[in-house]
SERO-4910 file (N, C-alpha, C, O; in steps of 0.05 Angstrom, whole numbers):
BEGIN
 pado doro    nc1    nc2    nc3   cac1   cac2   cac3    cc1    cc2    cc3    oc1    oc2    oc3
  Met    A   -850    165    851   -821    175    861   -810    143    853   -823    123    856
  Thr    A   -788    145    844   -785    114    842   -764    102    864   -741    110    866
  Pro    A   -772     86    878   -756     69    894   -729     69    891   -719     67    869
  Thr    A   -715     70    915   -679     68    911   -675     42    897   -666     40    874
  Gly    A   -683     24    910   -673     -6    904   -685     -8    872   -674    -25    858
  Thr    A   -699      2    864   -715      3    833   -684     12    820   -668      0    805
  Ser    A   -684     34    829   -664     58    808   -639     38    812   -629     25    794
  Thr    A   -630     37    838   -603     17    834   -602     -8    821   -579    -15    815
  Ala    A   -624    -25    814   -624    -46    800   -621    -42    766   -608    -56    750
  Ala    A   -641    -14    759   -638     -8    730   -611      4    725   -602     -2    703
  Thr    A   -596     19    738   -573     24    739   -552     10    730   -537     14    712
  Thr    A   -553    -12    750   -534    -44    746   -540    -54    719   -524    -61    702
  Ala    A   -569    -53    717   -572    -63    688   -564    -47    658   -557    -54    635
  Arg    A   -569    -26    668   -557     -6    639   -527    -10    643   -513     -8    623
  Thr    A   -516    -15    666   -488    -14    669   -475    -42    652   -458    -39    635
  Thr    A   -483    -66    658   -481    -90    652   -489    -94    619   -478   -109    603
  Thr    A   -510    -80    615   -519    -85    586   -493    -68    565   -482    -77    545
  Ser    A   -488    -41    578   -469    -24    558   -440    -42    560   -423    -31    547
  Arg    A   -430    -65    573   -402    -69    579   -399    -80    553   -379    -77    539
  Pro    A   -417    -92    546   -409   -110    515   -400    -93    490   -383    -99    473
  His    A   -418    -70    492   -414    -48    476   -381    -37    478   -366    -33    459
  Asp    A   -376    -33    506   -351     -9    514   -329    -35    509   -306    -26    508
  Phe    A   -328    -57    505   -306    -75    504   -295    -75    472   -311    -83    455
  Gly    A   -274    -68    465   -253    -69    443   -260    -47    434   -266    -47    410
  Thr    A   -263    -18    448   -261      5    440   -244     20    449   -243     43    441
  Gly    A   -222      9    473   -201     28    488   -175     22    469   -169      7    450
  His    A   -167     38    480   -137     41    460   -115     11    461   -103     -3    444
  Leu    A   -117     10    486   -104    -24    476   -118    -42    459   -108    -59    445
  Ser    A   -146    -37    460   -157    -61    443   -153    -49    414   -147    -64    395
  Arg    A   -155    -22    409   -144    -13    379   -118    -17    377   -113    -18    353
  Ala    A   -101    -18    388    -74    -24    382    -77    -56    375    -69    -65    354
  Ala    A    -89    -72    394    -86   -102    381    -99   -105    359    -89   -121    343
  Ala    A   -123    -92    353   -138    -92    326   -121    -78    305   -129    -84    282
  Leu    A   -104    -63    305    -88    -59    288    -59    -75    286    -46    -74    265
  Leu    A    -52    -86    303    -33   -108    298    -42   -128    288    -30   -138    269
  His    A    -63   -139    297    -81   -162    283    -78   -158    251    -65   -174    237
  Thr    A    -90   -139    241    -92   -132    214    -70   -131    198    -67   -143    177
  Leu    A    -50   -115    212    -21   -112    202     -8   -139    193      5   -145    172
  Leu    A    -16   -156    214      0   -183    209    -19   -203    190    -11   -220    174
  Thr    A    -43   -197    194    -64   -213    176    -55   -203    145    -50   -220    128
  Val    A    -54   -180    140    -51   -164    116    -18   -175    101    -14   -184     79
  Glu    A      1   -172    123     25   -175    113     31   -210    107     50   -219     94
  Ala    A     13   -223    119     17   -254    117     -7   -265     84     -4   -285     69
  Leu    A    -26   -247     83    -31   -249     58    -25   -240     39    -36   -246     18
  Leu    A     -1   -219     40      7   -207     18     29   -222      5     34   -225    -19
  Leu    A     41   -232     29     65   -251     20     57   -274      4     69   -279    -17
  Val    A     34   -289     13     23   -308     -4     14   -303    -25     15   -321    -41
  Thr    A      3   -278    -33     -8   -268    -64     20   -270    -79     24   -284    -99
  Thr    A     38   -255    -67     67   -248    -84     83   -276    -81    103   -277    -96
  Ala    A     80   -294    -67    102   -318    -58    109   -333    -93    132   -340    -97
  Pro    A     93   -335   -111    106   -344   -135    119   -334   -146    136   -344   -161
  Gly    A    115   -306   -142    131   -279   -158    161   -278   -145    183   -280   -155
  Leu    A    152   -275   -120    179   -266   -104    202   -290   -105    226   -289   -108
  Leu    A    185   -314   -101    205   -334   -108    228   -336   -127    251   -344   -125
  Gly    A    211   -325   -153    236   -320   -182    260   -305   -181    280   -308   -195
  Leu    A    254   -280   -155    272   -261   -150    301   -283   -137    324   -274   -140
  Leu    A    298   -304   -127    319   -317   -120    341   -319   -147    363   -314   -139
  Leu    A    341   -324   -166    356   -324   -182    380   -302   -187    400   -305   -201
  Gly    A    375   -282   -173    400   -268   -166    396   -243   -175    373   -236   -179
  Pro    A    418   -225   -178    416   -194   -184    434   -195   -211    452   -178   -214
  Ser    A    431   -210   -226    446   -204   -253    427   -188   -271    403   -196   -271
  Pro    A    435   -166   -285    423   -161   -305    409   -171   -323    391   -157   -334
  Ala    A    414   -195   -330    404   -207   -348    379   -216   -346    363   -222   -364
  Asn    A    375   -218   -312    357   -232   -302    328   -208   -300    305   -215   -295
  Leu    A    336   -185   -302    313   -161   -302    289   -165   -319    267   -157   -311
  Pro    A    293   -176   -339    258   -176   -357    242   -207   -338    218   -207   -332
  Leu    A    259   -227   -335    242   -242   -314    233   -237   -289    210   -242   -280
  Ala    A    254   -224   -274    249   -208   -242    221   -185   -252    208   -182   -232
  Ala    A    213   -174   -268    191   -157   -275    172   -173   -278    151   -167   -267
  Leu    A    172   -200   -294    145   -224   -293    135   -223   -263    113   -217   -255
  Cys    A    162   -234   -246    156   -243   -226    146   -227   -206    139   -234   -183
  Leu    A    145   -198   -216    135   -175   -194    114   -172   -200    105   -156   -184
  Leu    A     92   -179   -223     70   -174   -238     49   -172   -210     36   -152   -201
  Pro    A     50   -201   -199     29   -198   -180     33   -178   -154     15   -179   -137
  Leu    A     49   -164   -151     54   -152   -131     37   -125   -134     34   -111   -114
  Gly    A     30   -119   -152     14    -89   -162    -15    -99   -150    -24    -83   -132
  Pro    A    -30   -117   -153    -53   -128   -145    -57   -132   -113    -76   -126    -98
  Ala    A    -30   -146   -107    -33   -156    -76    -29   -130    -63    -41   -127    -42
  Ala    A    -13   -110    -73     -6    -82    -52    -33    -62    -54    -41    -49    -35
  Ser    A    -48    -61    -83    -71    -51    -72    -90    -62    -58   -102    -47    -42
  Ala    A    -99    -90    -62   -116   -104    -32   -103    -97    -13   -118    -94      6
  Ala    A    -78    -92     -8    -70    -83     23    -77    -63     25    -89    -63     47
  Val    A    -78    -35     14    -75    -14     11   -117    -19     23   -124    -12     46
  Tyr    A   -127    -25     12   -157    -34      9   -164    -36     33   -176    -19     46
  Ala    A   -153    -65     43   -152    -80     75   -153    -56    103   -169    -50    120
  Leu    A   -124    -48     94   -115    -32    112   -130      4    114   -125     20    132
  His    A   -145      8     96   -163     33     97   -185     29    111   -194     45    127
  His    A   -198      2    104   -230    -10    113   -230    -22    136   -251    -32    145
  Arg    A   -203    -22    150   -205    -39    172   -215    -28    193   -215     -4    197
  Ser    A   -225    -48    209   -244    -35    242   -223    -34    259   -203    -48    259
  Arg    A   -232    -12    276   -221     -5    299   -224    -23    322   -206    -32    336
  Asp    A   -248    -27    323   -261    -52    344   -250    -82    343   -253    -96    323
  Leu    A   -240    -91    362   -232   -112    370   -246   -135    364   -237   -156    355
  Thr    A   -271   -129    369   -294   -147    376   -303   -157    340   -314   -179    334
  Asp    A   -294   -137    322   -310   -138    289   -282   -137    272   -275   -116    260
  Leu    A   -265   -159    273   -248   -160    253   -244   -179    235   -241   -202    241
  His    A   -243   -171    210   -246   -190    182   -226   -182    166   -232   -178    142
  Pro    A   -204   -179    173   -177   -166    157   -177   -188    124   -175   -182    100
  Ala    A   -179   -210    135   -176   -230    110   -199   -227     94   -196   -227     70
  Arg    A   -225   -226    105   -238   -221     89   -243   -190     63   -250   -188     40
  Val    A   -237   -174     82   -232   -154     72   -209   -148     46   -214   -134     26
  Tyr    A   -188   -159     52   -168   -164     31   -177   -174     13   -171   -164     -9
  Arg    A   -194   -198     14   -192   -213    -11   -217   -193    -31   -214   -191    -56
  Arg    A   -236   -182    -19   -247   -164    -32   -237   -145    -49   -242   -143    -73
  Gly    A   -219   -128    -32   -198   -118    -48   -191   -125    -68   -195   -113    -89
  Leu    A   -173   -153    -66   -167   -164    -87   -185   -169   -109   -174   -166   -131
  Arg    A   -210   -176   -108   -225   -186   -126   -236   -153   -147   -247   -153   -168
  Leu    A   -228   -135   -133   -241   -107   -139   -222    -90   -155   -230    -75   -173
  Asn    A   -193    -93   -145   -173    -88   -157   -157    -98   -168   -138    -82   -174
  Ser    A   -154   -122   -176   -133   -141   -188   -137   -124   -216   -116   -111   -222
  Leu    A   -153   -123   -230   -152   -110   -260   -148    -90   -266   -136    -87   -287
  Pro    A   -159    -63   -248   -154    -37   -250   -116    -30   -239   -103    -10   -247
  Ala    A   -108    -47   -222    -89    -43   -212    -69    -52   -241    -58    -34   -253
  Leu    A    -65    -77   -248    -57    -90   -272    -55    -67   -294    -35    -61   -307
  Arg    A    -74    -58   -295    -70    -37   -324    -45    -16   -319    -32     -7   -337
  Leu    A    -39     -9   -290    -27      8   -287     -1      4   -281     18     19   -284
  Trp    A     -2    -20   -271     25    -30   -249     39    -45   -276     63    -40   -281
  Ala    A     29    -61   -292     45    -69   -316     54    -51   -332     77    -56   -339
  Pro    A     46    -30   -343     58    -12   -357     86      5   -339    107      8   -350
  Leu    A     82     12   -317    101     24   -306    120      3   -289    135     13   -273
  Leu    A    120    -23   -291    140    -46   -278    154    -48   -315    179    -52   -317
  Ala    A    144    -46   -330    156    -49   -363    175    -23   -363    199    -25   -367
  Trp    A    164      0   -360    186     27   -359    200     21   -342    221     30   -349
  Leu    A    204     10   -319    226     16   -297    243     -6   -303    267     -4   -297
  Thr    A    234    -29   -316    253    -46   -327    270    -44   -350    292    -55   -353
  Val    A    258    -27   -365    277     -9   -388    295     12   -379    315     19   -391
  Ile    A    287     23   -359    305     39   -343    327     28   -327    348     40   -322
  Ala    A    321      3   -317    343     -8   -301    355    -28   -319    376    -37   -310
  Phe    A    349    -37   -341    366    -47   -356    382    -25   -378    405    -32   -385
  Thr    A    376    -11   -385    392     18   -386    418     26   -377    441     30   -386
  Leu    A    401     27   -349    425     39   -334    446     13   -329    470     19   -329
  Thr    A    440     -8   -325    458    -31   -323    476    -36   -343    498    -45   -336
  His    A    472    -31   -370    484    -27   -388    495     -3   -403    503      2   -426
  Phe    A    493     11   -379    498     45   -393    520     45   -416    517     48   -441
  Thr    A    543     39   -402    573     38   -415    569     33   -446    580     45   -464
  Ala    A    554     15   -448    550      5   -480    532     18   -501    528     11   -524
  Thr    A    523     41   -486    498     60   -500    521     81   -508    515     92   -530
  Gly    A    540     87   -500    556    113   -513    544    136   -509    548    156   -523
  Leu    A    526    135   -488    510    171   -481    529    181   -466    545    167   -454
  Pro    A    528    200   -465    539    223   -438    527    214   -411    503    212   -406
  Arg    A    545    209   -397    541    211   -371    515    218   -352    506    206   -332
  Trp    A    505    248   -367    482    264   -346    464    243   -361    444    246   -348
  Trp    A    459    229   -375    434    215   -390    423    195   -361    401    192   -350
  Ala    A    452    182   -356    445    162   -328    428    174   -308    407    167   -297
  Ala    A    445    198   -306    428    210   -280    395    223   -280    379    228   -263
  Leu    A    395    226   -312    363    237   -320    345    218   -319    322    220   -313
  Leu    A    362    194   -327    341    166   -329    336    162   -296    314    166   -286
  Ala    A    356    155   -281    350    159   -254    332    171   -240    320    159   -222
  Val    A    325    197   -246    306    214   -239    283    211   -249    265    215   -233
  Ile    A    278    207   -268    255    191   -280    245    172   -271    221    172   -265
  Gly    A    266    149   -266    255    120   -255    242    131   -223    218    126   -216
  Val    A    259    144   -207    251    162   -180    217    167   -180    199    160   -165
  Ala    A    218    187   -209    191    204   -207    169    190   -217    145    198   -215
  Ser    A    178    163   -232    155    140   -238    148    122   -217    126    113   -214
  Leu    A    167    117   -201    162    103   -180    145    123   -157    135    109   -139
  Leu    A    138    154   -154    129    163   -137     92    171   -149     70    174   -139
  Trp    A    103    170   -171     76    175   -188     64    145   -181     44    142   -166
  Gly    A     73    131   -189     65    102   -179     49     95   -152     30     80   -150
  Ala    A     64    111   -131     47    112   -103     25    122   -104      5    110    -95
  His    A     22    152   -118      0    164   -112    -28    144   -137    -51    145   -130
  Ala    A    -21    132   -158    -38    118   -174    -45     94   -157    -68     87   -161
  Leu    A    -31     78   -138    -41     51   -116    -55     64   -101    -74     50    -93
  Leu    A    -53     91    -91    -70    100    -69   -103    102    -83   -123     93    -72
  Leu    A    -99    116   -110   -127    120   -126   -142     96   -130   -166     91   -125
  Thr    A   -123     81   -139   -135     50   -159   -141     33   -133   -155     13   -138
  Ser    A   -135     35   -113   -143     23    -87   -164     27    -75   -177     10    -63
  Leu    A   -170     53    -79   -197     56    -63   -222     79    -73   -241     88    -60
  Phe    A   -214     85   -105   -233     89   -118   -235     74   -145   -220     55   -150
  Thr    A   -256     83   -163   -267     70   -185   -264     86   -209   -282     86   -225
  Phe    A   -241    100   -212   -240    116   -240   -229     98   -255   -219     76   -248
  Arg    A   -230    109   -282   -222     95   -310   -191    102   -306   -183    121   -293
  Ser    A   -173     80   -320   -146     75   -316   -134    102   -327   -114    109   -314
  Arg    A   -142    117   -344   -130    138   -356   -130    165   -341   -115    184   -345
  Asp    A   -159    161   -317   -157    183   -305   -144    185   -281   -136    206   -270
  Thr    A   -142    158   -272   -126    153   -249    -97    163   -251    -85    177   -235
  Ala    A    -87    153   -280    -61    161   -291    -59    192   -288    -38    201   -278
  Arg    A    -77    205   -295    -79    239   -294    -72    249   -273    -52    262   -271
  Leu    A    -96    242   -246    -97    247   -227    -74    238   -214    -63    256   -202
  Ala    A    -63    216   -211    -38    209   -203    -16    229   -207      0    232   -188
  Ala    A    -14    245   -235      6    259   -236      2    285   -232     21    300   -232
  Tyr    A    -26    297   -227    -37    317   -222    -28    321   -183    -18    341   -174
  Phe    A    -34    299   -171    -27    301   -145      4    296   -137     13    300   -114
  Leu    A     14    290   -151     48    285   -153     56    311   -143     69    313   -123
  Leu    A     47    333   -159     62    361   -153     44    371   -131     56    381   -112
  Arg    A     16    370   -129     -5    388   -115      4    377    -88      9    394    -71
  Arg    A      9    350    -81      4    341    -52     37    338    -47     46    314    -46
  Gly    A     55    358    -46     81    355    -35     93    334    -14    112    318    -13
  Arg    A     76    341     -1     80    323     27     75    296     27     91    280     36
  Thr    A     54    289     17     52    259      6     75    246    -11     87    225     -7
  Thr    A     80    263    -31    100    255    -45    131    254    -36    147    240    -48
  Leu    A    135    270    -14    154    267     -4    154    248     18    176    238     25
  Ala    A    134    243     30    123    220     44    138    194     32    157    182     42
  Ala    A    125    187      5    133    167     -8    167    163    -17    181    143    -19
  Ala    A    173    188    -22    201    183    -29    219    177     -3    241    168     -9
  Ser    A    215    181     23    218    181     45    212    141     46    227    127     59
  Leu    A    194    132     35    190    108     42    213     91     24    229     75     33
  Leu    A    209     98     -1    227     92    -23    248     91    -15    256     67    -15
  Val    A    270    115     -5    295    112     10    298     91     31    316     74     29
  Leu    A    281     93     50    280     72     74    281     35     57    296     16     60
  Thr    A    262     38     43    262     12     33    287      6     18    297    -16     23
  Gly    A    300     22     -1    330     23    -15    345     11      6    354    -12      5
  Ala    A    349     32     30    368     29     46    370     -1     58    390    -15     58
  Met    A    346     -8     69    345    -39     80    349    -54     61    360    -74     72
  Thr    A    347    -58     37    357    -72     11    385    -73     16    398    -93     24
  Ala    A    394    -52     11    420    -54      8    444    -57     36    466    -67     33
  Leu    A    435    -48     58    447    -50     78    448    -75     95    466    -83    110
  Leu    A    416    -90     87    409   -116    105    403   -134     88    421   -144     76
  Thr    A    372   -145     83    373   -159     64    350   -149     47    335   -131     54
  Glu    A    347   -166     24    327   -161     10    298   -168     16    280   -155      6
  Ala    A    296   -187     33    271   -202     48    263   -177     66    238   -176     67
  Leu    A    273   -161     77    264   -149     99    242   -122     85    224   -112     99
  Pro    A    246   -114     60    225    -96     51    203   -113     55    185   -106     71
  Ala    A    201   -137     41    177   -152     35    167   -158     58    143   -162     54
  Leu    A    173   -161     85    171   -166    113    156   -149    128    139   -155    145
  Leu    A    164   -123    119    149    -95    121    135    -84    107    131    -60    112
  Ala    A    121    -98     80    105    -90     69     73    -69     72     63    -51     60
  Ala    A     67    -89     99     45    -78    112     46    -57    121     34    -39    109
  Pro    A     61    -49    148     68    -19    152     76     -4    141     70     18    150
  Ser    A     94     -6    116    104     10     98     76     24     84     71     49     84
  Leu    A     62      6     74     27     16     61     20     24     83      6     44     77
  Leu    A     19     22    104      0     36    123      9     61    128     -8     79    129
  Ser    A     38     70    131     51    102    127     42    106    100     28    125     96
  Leu    A     46     96     86     37    108     50      1    116     59    -10    138     54
  Leu    A     -7    102     68    -40    111     64    -43    134     84    -58    152     77
  Tyr    A    -33    135    106    -33    157    127    -20    183    113    -34    203    113
  Ala    A      6    184     99     10    201     88     -1    214     64      5    237     57
  Gly    A    -24    195     47    -44    199     31    -64    213     39    -73    225     20
  Arg    A    -78    219     60   -100    222     70   -108    252     51   -128    253     36
  Pro    A    -95    267     54   -100    289     31   -106    286     11   -126    298      3
  Val    A    -92    270     -5    -98    255    -31   -121    243    -29   -138    245    -46
  Ile    A   -124    230    -11   -156    216    -14   -177    233     -8   -197    228    -22
  Ala    A   -180    256     10   -197    266     10   -201    290     -3   -224    300     -1
  Glu    A   -181    302    -19   -186    312    -49   -202    299    -67   -223    307    -77
  Ala    A   -187    273    -71   -202    261    -98   -233    249    -85   -244    238   -104
  Glu    A   -243    247    -71   -259    244    -59   -278    266    -61   -301    262    -68
  Glu    A   -269    293    -53   -286    311    -53   -292    330    -79   -312    343    -85
  Asp    A   -268    326    -93   -269    341   -113   -274    326   -146   -280    337   -167
  Phe    A   -268    295   -140   -267    281   -166   -287    254   -169   -289    237   -187
  Thr    A   -301    260   -143   -327    234   -141   -355    247   -142   -359    270   -135
  Pro    A   -374    231   -150   -400    245   -148   -410    254   -123   -432    265   -122
***
């Protein structure tokens, strides 16, 4: 039979030993870890895209659209790295390395993201340029509505492609096909992406163009949560 004093000492030792492992796993700690990750990823995303975003200060003139598209090229790799970092974030306050994970995502995803983001950006630029000069085309008005719908659908396709590019190593053409597939199959994710698109447009129009950039990390986290069915199905059905 174990003496009472020995049992008490052993219990105290076990409790003391387990405390370091318990630290950082509570609700408050997880909230602090999430906030730290969001702020770090947001700062890194802004630094990555800063040279391009500065070019957008030229003004909203339609003549600046091609230059604005060039300025937005770094946004694709930066957003992909941010999604990667948010998806692989640690929930433990004692084990946070969001900057390291972001850099890893930027290294892994920059080229795949550009392969899809550059053509999408060029296509959206053509649509925007056409709409801003629509009166000179002589086309019927319903063409403008059709182009606007195509532009929105392209952005929603891009949201699915962003998730797939950031978290999987599919070939570019396979990513493009899967993004089109999930666009219709996962309507809730598409609807959530559309809601984020409307919110971003409203913030830009009613407040300031800088606000969507400052809230990019929370917006991408929302897209990531909404895209969990897409991620789960892609992992289950389209990966070895």
